[in-house]
N, C-alpha and C positions, 0 to 999 in steps of 0.2 A: 397666795392662787395654789390652787390644787395642782400637783404634779401628778404626770401621768405617763406610764412606762408602756409603751406598745407591746413589749413582750408578754406581758400579762395579757393582753386583750382575749385570747381563745378561754382561758379560765373565768374569765370576768364577764364575758359574753354567755357562757354556759349557765352562769348563776344569775345573770340578768333575765335570760330568756325563760329561765324556769320559774323565778320567783316574782321579777319586777315588771316585765312587760305588761302593759294594760290590754290584754288580748280583748278583754269583754268590751270595753269602750270602743277600740279600734274596730272590732268586727261591727258593732253597732253602728257606726260611722259609715263603713263601707257597704253596708248592707242596707241602708238606707230605708228602714223600717219593714224590710221584704215586700215593699209594695210591688216591684217589679219582679216576675219569677226568674230565677238563674241570676239575678244582676250581681251577685257576690260572686258565684261560679264562674262568671265569663269575666272577671277582671285580672288582668295581667298584674303579677307579681315579678319582681326581678331581682335575684340575690347575687351579691359579690362576696364570694368566699375569701378565705386564706390566700395569699400568694395570687391574686388578683382573678382568682378563677370565676367567670362572668356567666351566670345562669338565665336566660330569658324565657318568657313565657311560662312560668309557674301559675298553677291556678289552683284552688282548694274549694271542697264541698262545703266545709262549715268552719266556725270557729276551731273546733277541735282539731280539724286536720291542720289548719294553719299553725296552730300550737304545737302540734307534733312535728312537723315539718322544720320550723323553725328552730325547735330546740334539738334537732336531730343535724341540721346542716349548719347550724350556730354562724348565720351570716353575719359578715363585716359590714355590709352595707345593704339596705332593702330599697328599693325604688318600686314606685306605684305607676301603673300603666294606664291603659284604656279598658273600658267595657267592651268586648267584641262581639260578633256575631255568633262565635262558637266558643268552647271552652280552650283557651289559650294552651293548655297542656295536651289539646288534642288537633292543633293547628297543622301537622303534618298529615292528618288523616283526610282533610277536607280539601275539597275539591279546589285547584289553582284558582285563584281570585275570588272565592268565595268567602275567605277569612278578612274580615273588614272591622276596623276601629268606629265602633257606634257612638259610645258617649265617653267624656271625661269632664271632670272638674275643668273649671277655667283656672290655669295657673300662672303665677308670675314668679320669676328668679331674677333677683337682685344681687349682685355679687360685687364686693368691694375692688375686686381687681379692675373693674370697669372704670374707676374712678381715678386710677394711678395718674393721669396727665393734670388732675387738678388737687390731689391731696399730697400735702408735704412732709407729713409724720411717719408713712408707712409706705410700704409698696408691697406688690406680689399678694401672698398669702397672709402678711401680717395686718394686724389691725390693732389699735389702741383705744383709749376711751375718746381721745380728740377726734380720730375720725370715725367712729360709730355714730357721731351725729348725723352723719349722711344716710344711715340707716333708718334713724328717726324720723328724720324728714320725710323719706322714701315712703317710710309706712303710712305716716300722717297724709301727705298728697294723694297717694294712689288711693288708701282707703277710703278719704273723704270723696273723691271722685266716683269710685265703686257704689257707694252708698248713694250719693246725692245725684249725681250726673245720670247713672246706669239704674239706680233702685234696687241693687242686689243686696240681699238681707245676709246672706250666711257666708262670712267669710273670716276663714282661719289662717291668721298669720303664724309663721313658724321660723323658730331660728333654725339656721342650718347647721350649727355644730362647729362652723369655723370663723367663716368671714362674710356672710350675707344673710338674707332673709327670703323665705318663699310666702306666696300666699295662694290659698286653695279656695275658689269661690264655688259654693257646693248647692246653689240653688236648683231646683228640678229643672226648670226651664234652661239654665246656663248651661247645665251638663249635655245637653242635646245640641248647643251651637255648633254650626257648621265651622269648618277652618276659616271660611271668608269671613265670616262673621267676627271671629276670635282675631282673625289679622286687623279688621277696622277698630276694633275696641283697643288693642295694643298700639295700633297707629295713632288713633287718638290720645292715648297718654304717652306718647313719646314726643318731647321737644328736641333733645339733645341729639345730632345727625351728624355722621360723619366719621372716617377713621382716624388714626393718628397722624396722618399728613394734612387733615383739615384743621386751620387753628380757630376759625370760627364755627362753633357748633349748633348756635341758637341763632334765628331770625326772625324777629317779631316785626308785625306792620303797627302803624299808627293805632290801629282799630285792634284793641285787645280783646281775644276771646275770654269770656268768664272763667273758664277752666284754668287759662294763663294767670288771670288775677288773683284767683283764689289761692294758685300755687304760690304765688310771689308773696302774697299775704301769710301764708305759713312758714315762708322761708325768711321772712323779714324777723320773724320772732327768734330765728336762729344765728342769722347771718353775722352780726356784730360779734358776737362771742366764738361762734363756730370758725368763721372765715378771717375775721380781722385780728382775732386775740390767737386761738389754739393755733390756726393755720398759718397767719401773720402772712397773707396772699401778696401783700406790698410792702414786705420786710424790707428787700435791696433791688438793684437794679434789675437783676437777673428775673426776680419774679414778677416786679411791675411791667418788664417790658412782654411778657406773656398776656396781662392784662390790656397794654395799649394795643396789641395786635388785634384787640376785638374793637377799636374805637377808631373813628375816621383819622387819617393821618394828619389832615390840616390841624388838629389840636395837640398832637403827638409833642412837639417842642414845647409848647406852653405847659403841658401836664409834666413833662421831663424837668424843667425849670423847678416849678412849685414842688415836685416830689421830693427833689435835692434839699429843699429848705424845710421839710417835715421830719418830724421824729419817730413815727410810727404809721404802721397801717392804719390806725384810726383815722389820723390827720390826713393822710394820703386820700382815703376814700372820700372823704368829704369836699377835698380839692377836686376829686375825678367827678363826683355828682354835680359839682358848681361848674366845672368845664364843660360837661356835655349838655348841662341844662341851660346854658347860657343863651343870651337871646341873639348874640351876634352869630352864633353857630347855627341856631335853629332855622336862621334865614337862608343860609348858603348850604348847610350841610344835612345828612340825614341825622340830626342830634335831636336829642330828646330823653325823656326819664325812659323809654323803652329801651334806650343804649343800657342805662344801668341795670335794668331788669335782664337782659339778655347776659350780662355778665354775670349776675345772681344765679339764674338759670343754667348757665354753664358750669359754674363751680359748685351747686347745690341740687340741681333737679335730679330726679330718679332716672338710673339707667337700666332700662328692662332689657332681657335676652327676648328678643321679638321669637325668636324661632321655638322656644320652650312654649311658649303663650299660644301661637297658631296651630301647632301641629296636635291633633288629638291623639296620636299614637305615641306622643313624646312622653318619656318616662321623667320622673322627679322623686328624689329622694323623699322617704316617708318621714311621718312625723314619728318620734321615738326611736328613730335610727340612732346608731353610735356614730361619732365621727371617729375613723379609725386612727387620724393623726393627733387630736386632739384630746380624744377620749370623752367629749363633750356630747350630752343628749341633745337631739333636734326636739327642743320644746316648744309648745304654743306660746305665743306671745300675748299676755292680756292688753287688749286694747283701751283699757281705762287707765293703764299704767305704761304706756310706750315709752315716756321720759324715763322712768325709774329703771327699764329694763336693762340690765347689765349684763353681757355676754359672758364676763370674767366671773362671775357668780353662778352661771349655770352648772348645776350638777355634771360631775364627769361619773364615768361607769366605776371607776376605782373608789370615788367618795361614797356613793350609794351602795356599792359593795360592802364597803367597810362598816358604814351604817348598818346594813343589813346583819352583818356578823356580830357586832354588838349585842342587837336585838335578839338574835338567836341565842346568845350567850345568857342574855337576861331571862329568856323566857323558858331555857331548859329544864329550870327547876318546878316551873309553873304547867308544864306542858303534860296534862294529864289524860287528855282525849287523844290517843294515837289515831283515831278514826277520822279526825277531823278533815272535812274536805280541803283537797289543794287550792281550790278556788278561793275559799273562805280565807285560808293561809296566806294566800298571796294577796288579796286586797287589804289583809291588815298589814302586811309587809310594806307595800310601797306608801302607805299611807302614813308609816313611822318614819320614810327617809323624806330627804329633800326634793324628791321627786313630785310629793303631793299636791303642792300648791299649782303645779302644772298641769297635773292631771285633773284638778278641780277646774281650770281654764277649759279644758278639752270637754269636761262634763257639762259646762254652761253652754257651750258651744252645741253640745250634740239635744241639751233640752230645747234650745230655741229652734234646732230642725224638727225635733219631735213636735213642737207646739204648732210650728207652722203646717205641718203634713197633716195634724189633726184638725186644723182650721180648715185646710183645703178639703179634707173630706166632710166636714159639715157643710160647707159651701156648696159641693157637689150633692148632697143628699138634699139639702133644702131646694135646689134648683130642680131636682128630679121630683119632688113633691108639689111644684109650682106648676100646675098645669090646669 
């Protein structure tokens, strides 16, 4: 695994922002084809500098301004905010109450720390390959719903750089949604409810909503290996008591006896399923297959930060930001290869800067034309580092956005001719 020394960060960031950051693609994304006048200029950026100096309401005229400022400020973290009614960097000059957040992508933030009550391998900011499966399931469940249940086309999933994932839904109609509608969407996508003191966080009725049943079908593909083998959620009395707290007390004693006879979580899970689906129970208790599903959902279903999604003016960490603790780049995730995504193989700023140094040494002898443009130089640079495949994923996302925009323009022009 790549080692990263935070003391080297200032120098590494200088090189990264000068030679490797994909400004052209980044600007192309947030400018959205330049269809709406001043859309990019009215966007808020926030920079966190060395020693946690935090600067909000940054805004830029164009790609060149953004580049110059990032290279000058050398931000440790970049956050993206809303598109406002006025330029964010002039918000102090606007009449009180007139400066309003108007549009933003619908965003989702899923953080591994929110699963600390159900994962046994790690806690807090730590992650490992065993618990990363939670993020894989979260992407699959939320993305399916965004695509099929809501019909959203342009969804960019990004690794946070440390312990979670973000999603940016970028359809034009979605960017205009009110906070109330955003709240409704995130509420629809939330099943695990209740704080640390609440033992049972998922409650299903006999009538299962299609969203729930489709989510369970996704979880089923991972559950045995993730929950019963890797997390070993029924390993001992301490761990199985947590699960017994989620089923009716009338079957506790019987399950306790059977669990003690079993050798592992796989066997105990089979007994649990038999116990809660038993005909004798279903007559008297609220037992049935949905009890099994409630446990699966409590242990595996995505846990969303609701406030991040519903607030239009909420900031979210930018794609291609560098995580100052791990040095890992916040890279886009290829939805075709979600199961193969490994956070531990994501390039760190130190690894790509070292790759760049090696390229520079090789190129020194061949560099004949000093007047070669900086943009050309930089494009060639990142394509030769391990950042290249992730930028390709981002470019494919931008291509799809462009195609959609052209399609909409064609539709509008056809309608105008249709009189």
